[in-house]
C-alpha positions in Angstrom: 14.4 17.7 -21.7 14.5 20.8 -19.5 17.6 22.9 -18.9 16.9 23.7 -15.3 17.7 20.4 -13.6 20.7 18.1 -14.2 20.1 15.3 -16.6 21.1 12.0 -15.0 21.9 8.8 -17.0 21.3 5.6 -15.1 23.2 3.0 -17.1 24.5 -0.6 -16.7 21.0 -1.9 -15.9 21.0 -5.6 -16.6 17.2 -5.8 -16.5 14.8 -2.8 -16.4 11.2 -3.3 -15.4 9.2 -0.3 -16.7 5.6 -1.6 -16.3 5.1 0.0 -19.7 4.0 -2.8 -22.1 4.6 -0.5 -25.1 8.4 -1.0 -24.7 10.8 -3.8 -24.3 9.4 -7.3 -24.5 5.8 -6.1 -24.7 4.8 -7.9 -21.5 2.9 -6.1 -18.7 6.3 -5.6 -17.0 7.8 -3.9 -20.2 11.2 -5.6 -19.7 14.3 -4.1 -21.2 17.7 -5.8 -21.0 21.1 -4.1 -21.0 19.2 -0.9 -20.5 19.4 2.7 -19.4 17.2 5.4 -17.9 17.5 9.1 -18.3 16.2 11.3 -15.5 15.3 14.9 -16.0 15.1 16.2 -12.5 12.2 14.3 -10.8 10.9 12.6 -13.9 11.8 9.8 -16.3 12.8 11.4 -19.6 14.0 8.3 -21.6 14.5 4.6 -21.4 16.0 2.1 -23.9 19.1 0.1 -24.7 22.1 1.4 -22.9 24.0 1.6 -26.2 21.5 4.2 -27.5 21.4 6.4 -24.4 21.6 10.2 -25.0 24.2 12.4 -23.3 23.7 13.5 -19.7 25.2 15.7 -17.1 25.6 12.9 -14.5 26.2 9.2 -15.1 25.5 6.4 -12.7 26.6 2.9 -13.7 24.8 0.1 -11.9 27.1 -2.7 -13.1 24.4 -5.1 -14.4 21.9 -4.8 -11.5 18.2 -5.0 -12.1 15.9 -1.9 -11.6 12.2 -2.0 -10.8 9.7 0.7 -10.2 9.5 1.9 -6.6 7.0 -0.2 -4.6 3.6 1.5 -3.9 2.4 0.4 -0.5 -1.2 1.3 -0.8 -2.4 0.1 2.7 -0.5 1.0 5.9 -1.3 2.1 9.4 1.9 4.1 9.7 1.2 6.2 12.8 0.7 4.3 16.0 2.3 3.7 19.4 3.1 0.5 21.3 3.4 -3.1 20.1 1.4 -6.3 20.4 3.9 -9.2 20.4 2.0 -11.0 23.2 -1.1 -11.1 21.0 1.0 -12.5 18.2 2.4 -15.2 20.5 -1.1 -16.1 21.6 -2.3 -16.5 18.0 0.7 -18.7 17.3 -0.5 -20.8 20.2 -3.9 -21.2 18.7 -6.0 -18.2 19.7 -8.1 -16.8 16.8 -7.8 -13.2 15.6 -11.0 -11.3 16.3 -9.9 -7.7 15.8 -10.3 -6.9 19.5 -6.6 -6.1 19.9 -7.0 -2.9 18.0 -8.1 -1.2 21.2 -4.7 -2.0 22.8 -3.1 0.1 20.1 -5.7 2.8 20.5 -4.9 3.1 24.2 -1.1 3.3 23.5 -1.6 5.8 20.7 -3.9 8.1 22.7 -1.3 8.1 25.5 1.7 8.8 23.2 3.1 12.3 22.6 3.1 13.7 19.1 6.9 13.5 19.0 6.7 9.8 19.9 4.2 9.2 17.1 6.4 11.1 14.7 9.5 9.1 15.7 7.8 5.8 15.3 6.4 6.7 11.9 9.8 7.9 10.8 11.4 4.6 11.8 8.9 2.6 9.8 9.2 4.9 6.8 13.0 4.5 6.8 12.6 0.7 6.8 10.2 1.0 3.9 12.7 3.2 2.0 15.4 0.6 2.5 13.1 -2.1 1.2 12.4 -0.2 -2.0 9.1 1.5 -1.2 8.7 5.0 -2.6 5.0 5.7 -2.1 2.8 4.8 0.8 -0.8 5.3 1.9 -1.2 6.0 5.6 -4.5 5.7 7.6 -5.7 7.1 10.9 -7.8 4.9 13.1 -5.8 4.4 16.3 -7.3 7.3 18.3 -11.1 7.2 17.6 -11.6 10.7 19.0 -12.0 14.0 17.0 -8.7 15.5 18.2 -6.8 12.2 18.1 -7.8 11.3 14.6 -6.8 14.7 13.4 -3.4 14.4 15.1 -2.7 11.1 13.4 -3.5 12.6 10.0 -1.3 15.6 10.7 1.6 13.3 11.5 0.8 11.1 8.5 0.9 14.1 6.1 4.5 14.7 7.0 5.3 11.4 5.2 2.8 11.2 2.4 0.0 13.0 0.6 -2.0 9.7 0.4 -3.7 10.0 3.8 -6.8 8.2 4.8 -9.4 9.0 7.5 -10.3 5.7 9.2 -12.4 6.9 12.1 -14.6 3.8 11.5 -11.9 1.3 12.4 -13.6 -0.3 15.4 -16.1 0.9 17.9 -14.2 2.5 20.8 -14.9 1.1 24.3 -16.6 4.3 25.5 -19.3 3.9 22.8 -19.9 0.2 23.4 -23.5 0.9 24.4 -24.3 3.4 21.6 -23.1 2.4 18.1 -25.3 5.0 16.4 -23.8 7.8 18.4 -20.2 6.8 17.3 -21.2 6.5 13.7 -22.8 9.9 13.9 -19.6 11.3 15.4 -17.5 9.8 12.6 -19.8 11.2 10.0 -20.1 14.6 11.7 -17.5 16.4 13.9 -14.7 13.8 13.3 -15.1 14.0 9.6 -15.3 17.8 9.6 -12.0 17.9 11.6 -10.2 15.3 9.5 -11.4 15.8 5.9 -9.0 18.8 5.2 -6.0 16.5 6.1 -7.1 13.4 4.1 -7.6 12.3 0.5 -9.4 9.1 1.3 -12.3 7.8 3.5 -12.1 4.2 4.7 -14.2 1.9 6.9 -13.6 -1.6 8.4 -16.6 -3.5 7.2 -16.4 -6.9 8.8 -17.3 -9.0 11.8 -16.6 -7.1 15.0 -16.3 -3.8 13.2 -19.0 -2.0 11.1 -22.0 -3.4 9.3 -22.7 -2.8 5.6 -25.3 -0.1 6.4 -22.9 1.6 8.8 -20.2 1.5 6.1 -22.6 3.1 3.6 -23.3 5.9 6.1 -19.6 6.6 6.6 -18.7 6.4 2.9 -21.7 8.6 1.9 -20.6 11.3 4.4 -17.0 11.0 3.3 -17.8 11.4 -0.4 -20.0 14.4 0.4 -17.0 15.9 2.1 -14.9 15.5 -1.0 -13.0 12.3 0.0 -12.5 9.2 -2.1 -13.8 5.9 -0.9 -11.8 2.7 0.0 -12.6 -0.1 2.4 -11.3 -2.9 4.6 -13.5 -5.8 3.8 -14.1 -9.6 3.8 -11.1 -10.3 6.0 -12.6 -12.3 8.9 -15.6 -13.8 7.2 -17.7 -13.3 4.2 -19.7 -10.1 4.5 -20.9 -7.1 2.6 -17.6 -5.2 2.4 -16.8 -6.1 -1.2 -20.4 -5.4 -2.4 -20.3 -2.0 -0.7 -17.0 -1.2 -2.3 -18.6 -2.1 -5.7 -21.7 0.1 -5.0 -19.5 3.1 -4.3 -17.0 2.3 -7.1 -14.3 2.5 -4.4 -10.7 2.7 -5.5 -9.9 -0.4 -3.5 -11.2 -3.0 -1.1 -8.5 -4.5 1.0 -8.0 -8.0 2.5 -10.5 -9.9 0.3 -9.9 -13.2 2.1 -13.5 -14.4 1.8 -15.1 -13.6 -1.5 -17.9 -15.2 -3.6 -17.9 -15.4 -7.4 -20.5 -12.7 -7.3 -18.3 -10.5 -5.2 -15.4 -11.0 -7.6 -17.6 -10.1 -10.6 -18.9 -7.0 -8.9 -15.3 -5.8 -8.2 -14.3 -6.4 -11.8 -17.4 -4.6 -13.2 -17.1 -1.6 -10.9 -13.3 -1.3 -11.5 -12.5 -1.8 -7.8 -8.9 -2.9 -7.1 -8.6 -5.9 -4.8 -5.7 -5.1 -2.5 -4.3 -8.3 -0.9 -2.3 -8.3 2.3 -0.5 -11.6 2.6 1.5 -10.6 5.6 -1.7 -10.1 7.6 -2.9 -13.5 6.6 0.5 -14.9 7.6 0.4 -13.1 11.0 -3.1 -14.1 11.8 -2.8 -17.7 10.5 -5.8 -17.0 8.2 -6.4 -18.4 4.8 -4.7 -16.5 2.0 -6.8 -14.6 -0.4 -7.5 -16.4 -3.7 -5.4 -14.2 -6.0 -5.7 -16.6 -8.9 -9.5 -16.4 -9.0 -9.3 -12.6 -8.9 -6.7 -12.4 -11.7 -8.6 -15.0 -13.8 -11.8 -12.9 -13.5 -10.0 -9.7 -14.7 -9.9 -7.9 -11.3 -6.9 -5.6 -10.8 -4.9 -6.9 -7.9 -2.6 -4.8 -5.7 -0.3 -6.0 -2.9 0.5 -4.0 0.3 2.1 -4.5 3.7 -0.8 -3.5 6.0 2.0 -2.3 8.3 0.5 -2.2 11.8 1.6 -3.4 15.2 -1.1 -6.0 15.7 -1.6 -8.2 12.6 1.2 -7.3 10.1 4.2 -5.5 11.7 5.9 -5.5 8.3 7.6 -2.8 6.3 9.0 -5.0 3.5 7.3 -5.1 0.2 9.8 -7.8 -1.0 8.5 -10.0 1.8 4.9 -9.3 0.6 5.9 -10.3 -2.9 7.6 -13.5 -1.7 4.5 -14.6 0.3 2.2 -13.7 -2.6 4.2 -15.9 -4.9 4.6 -18.8 -2.5 1.2 -18.8 -0.8 -1.2 -17.0 -3.2 0.2 -18.7 -6.3 1.0 -15.5 -8.1 3.9 -15.5 -10.6 6.9 -13.4 -9.7 5.9 -11.0 -12.6 2.3 -10.7 -11.4 3.4 -10.1 -7.8 5.9 -7.4 -8.8 3.3 -5.7 -11.0 0.7 -5.8 -8.2 3.2 -4.3 -5.7 4.0 -1.4 -8.1 1.5 -0.6 -10.8 -1.3 -2.4 -8.9 -0.7 -0.2 -5.9 -0.7 2.9 -8.0 -4.1 1.9 -9.4 -5.4 1.4 -5.9 -4.4 5.0 -5.3 -5.7 6.2 -8.6 -2.3 7.4 -9.7 -0.7 7.1 -13.1 2.6 8.9 -12.3 4.0 6.2 -10.0 4.4 2.4 -10.2 5.8 2.7 -13.6 9.0 3.9 -15.3 7.4 5.1 -18.5 8.5 8.4 -19.9 7.0 11.3 -17.8 6.5 9.2 -14.7 8.1 10.1 -11.3 11.7 8.8 -11.2 10.9 6.4 -8.3 12.8 3.1 -8.5 14.6 0.4 -6.6 18.0 -1.0 -7.6 18.4 -4.8 -6.8 21.5 -6.6 -5.8 20.5 -9.1 -8.4 20.3 -9.6 -12.2 16.5 -10.1 -12.3 13.3 -9.1 -10.5 12.7 -12.8 -9.8 15.1 -12.5 -6.9 12.6 -10.5 -4.9 10.6 -13.8 -4.4 13.5 -16.2 -4.9 15.5 -14.8 -1.9 12.9 -14.0 0.9 14.5 -12.3 3.9 17.6 -11.3 1.9 18.5 -7.7 1.4 17.8 -7.7 -2.3 17.2 -4.0 -2.6 20.5 -2.1 -2.6 19.3 1.4 -3.1 16.0 3.3 -3.5 15.5 6.4 -5.6 12.5 8.8 -5.2 11.8 11.7 -7.5 15.2 11.3 -9.0 17.2 11.3 -5.7 18.7 8.4 -3.9 16.9 8.2 -0.6 18.4 4.9 0.7 21.5 3.1 -0.1 
C-alpha cells in the first residue's frame, strides 16, 4: 500500500460481490460474506473477511449492507436535446418502431446550445450515479454534420473517456437522395474531425439505417483512423450486423434481438460481446433478446441502458437488471455480472466491473443484504450510495 493517499477500510459489508472467482465462494461473482474492502486512494488494495481486515486511516462501517462493483453502462446516447414522449405514446397505442424518430432528436440537438447539451448530459449522468453506475460509454449520432458530431463528442468527453463516433446512426434528411455521399462524408471529413475525440467507431446496421457493406466501409475507415469497432445490429430484423461485428472482431454488437444460431456461433468464435438492451425492447414493445441461447453458447453478455430520448429514456441499471431477469430469463447473478464485468468486457477494460485487488475502487452500496434485491425490488431505491475511484459521488 502507498503512503501518499489515505487508506480507507470499508467494513460491515454483509455481502461483497467482487466478480473475482478466485476469492470467496469461487463463483463468477466471487461472493464474500461479512466482508471488508481496503482502498488505497483510487484502487482496491485488499478484500476479505472483516475480522481479518488490516489497519487503515479511515473506517466506514456499512452496517451489513451489500456492496457490488459499480455498474458499467456500455451503451448510452448521453448527449441529446428534446424528448419524444409522443412517439412513445404512439407505440403504446400500436404503432411500430421504425427508427425514423431519430431525426426528431437530430433536429432538437442541432438547435440546442452547447450549454443546453451539457446541462442535459449532466442531469442524466447524475441520475446514473444515484443508480450505482460508475462508468459509461457515450455516443455521438444526433447531429450528423461534421461540426455537430464533433460538438457532441466534446461534450461527451467531459463525462467519460469512453466516447464513440456514431456518424453512421441514420441517413440525415438532407442526404436522402445520395446515400453514397453521406457515407463518404462519415468516412472522410466527419471522421477526421471526430477521431481525435473518440475511442470507438460505431454504425447502426439494420433496416432503415445502414447496410452491411456500408457498415464495413465505415468500420474500415474508423479502424484505419485508430478507432476500435462496435456496432448496433440485429435490432429491428435479422440482418448482417452480427456477422459484420464478427468479421471485424468488434468489441461488442448491441441489441441482438434477431440472431440465428450461425450468428451466435460467430460472435462466440470472434470474441464479440453481445450487449443486450432490455429497456429498449420494453419501450418499443419488441421481442426481448434471447439471453439464454447466447449464454448457453458461451457468448459473453453485457447489459446496458441504451439511454436515449426515443426508445429507452432510462438511466437506471438496476431496472435493466430487473428486466433482464424477468423478461430475458437471466438469473440475478448472471444479470449483475453482465451489468458490471460484462460491460467492462464490452469496453475492453479489466480495471472496472470488478473489485479484485488493483481494480478501480468503483462500487455501489445497496440498502439490502444481497445483490438479489436489485431484481427483487424493481423501481425501489436499492442503491444507497455510489463510490467512484475511492470517493463517494452519490449518497
